Structures are given as structure tokens and as C-alpha cells.
C-alpha positions, 0 to 999 in steps of 0.5 A: 482486508488481509494482504496475501503473501505466497512463500515459495521455498523448498526449505521447510524450516524457512517456510514454517518460520515465515508462515508463523511470523507473517500470520502474526503480522496480519498477513494471509500466508500460502506456501509452496515447496517448489516452483511449479506448485508456486506458479499454480498457487499464484493463479489460485490465490492471486497473492499481493506479494511473492517471496521466492527462493532462488535455489529450488528443485524442478524450477529455480527461482529465476525461471519462476519469476521469468514465467510470472512476468511472461504470464503478464502478472505484475505481482511484487516478487522478493527473491531470497538468495544464499549468495551475495553475488552481484551477478545473481542479484542482477540476474534476478532483477533482469528476470523481473524480480522487484527486490532481493534479500540475502540468506540468512536474513533478519525477520525485521528487514524482511517485514520492512521490505514487504511493507515497502513493496506493498505500499509501492504497489498500492500507490502505483495502482492508484496512480494508474487510475483515471478516476482520481484527484490530486493536490500537491502530494495528496492523491485520492483514488475515487474508485478504491476510496484510498488516499495517499500522501507522499506515496503512503496510504492514509487510512480514513473512515467514510466520513473523513474520506467524504470531507477530504473529497470535498476539499480536493474538489475545491482546492484553495477555495475557502469553504464556509462551515455551513457549506461543509455541513450541508454537503457532508452531513445534510440540511437536517443534521441534528447531532453534535454541534462541534462535529466538523471541528472534530473531523477537521482535527482527525483529518489533520492528524492523519494527513500530517502523521509523518511530519507532513505540512498542514494542508487543511487551513483555518480561515478565521471567521470564514471557514476552511481551505485546502491550501499548502502552508506558505 
């Protein structure tokens, strides 16, 4: 699902540039040229993140973010300011902004800030869920079927998620190949004989993508176990 971004800025050149650039990165982009329209679009589109200029007609960015928080929304807000003044940054953060960026800014930095804020939001949402499993730095949300390692989302297929779920339910317990095959593929599975080994390799690749230590260990002659390396 494409993440939605709302850009609130009265500078048409900036909104046009951000609309094109963010759409190219795979986001669904909405724009507003003033604060009142921006508040209306937050209600209509429920964006995943708001990019908000400080100096605007009708309502400035500080008042917009104040009203966003007053209304109970926790949508991440990245404020754009033309002045690199500590007082301006503090004021925005005090009003409820999550981050700020000084104009003129590099597009690459803006995109990086957006990715960090969205990852943080997703991880916080998972942490608030009561229907979850955790082993070391691996967090599994059973409601959203999302997995995080060290706060970063791990993209898993349905079968990969089911396999990791089985391990998460049985931490430090050695699971034989027969038990895993029965639980995940069923008694009557007649497909490739090395399917388990393939999926174990895929899980390891994805959960170790950022240099993390291996947590799915092979126990020779016995099976596999969810256990951190010593």
C-alpha cells in the first residue's frame, strides 16, 4: 500500500517539485496551499506524514501543527522553516512537530527524514499492539502481520511470516524438520523436498539484511531453533 504524504506550503514551486519527486519515490501525494485547506485534507485523506511550511497565509505552520495535535492526531509532522533559528525550531517542536528542515534543503535529506519518520511511526504502532511476540530485537505484530528488527520493517511473504511465527512461539526450542513441515505445509505436502531449506535461507537473508546477528540456527541432525548467537 502506497504511503500518503500531505504537503502544506504556499510556495507553488516547492509543492510542485515535492509532488513530482515524492510520487516518483512511490508515495501518494496531496498538496495544500494554506493551513486551513491543509487541516481539511488531513481529515479527508488521513496521510501517513505531513510536510508543513512555517510561513503561510491565514494560518502559519505553528498554528496548524498546534491544531493537529489539539485534534488528537499523532500524524508525523516535518516542518519546513526558512530560518535556522533555535527559537523557531524549539517553538515548532513544542507545538508538536516531530522534525524540522531548513530551506533551502536537499531533496535526498528530505526523503531520508521521511523514511525515518515513517519507520518510527510503524514501529511505535507495533509496540502499542497487545497481540504481538518479541524475541530479542525482533518484534512481530500479529494484527498487522508486520515484523520489525531493531525498529526496521522486515518485508516477509505469507509463508515466511508463518514460519517465523512458529519460531517466535517456540523460542530456544529445537523444532524438527517434520514438525515444521507439518505445522507450515501440512501432512499432505507433496511439493519440493527442499522447500524448508529454501525458506530458512530467505528468512535468514531478510532478518540479517542490515548486518544483524543470526537468530535462526541449524542444529545438525535435529532441526532448527530460534536462538541468538552466543
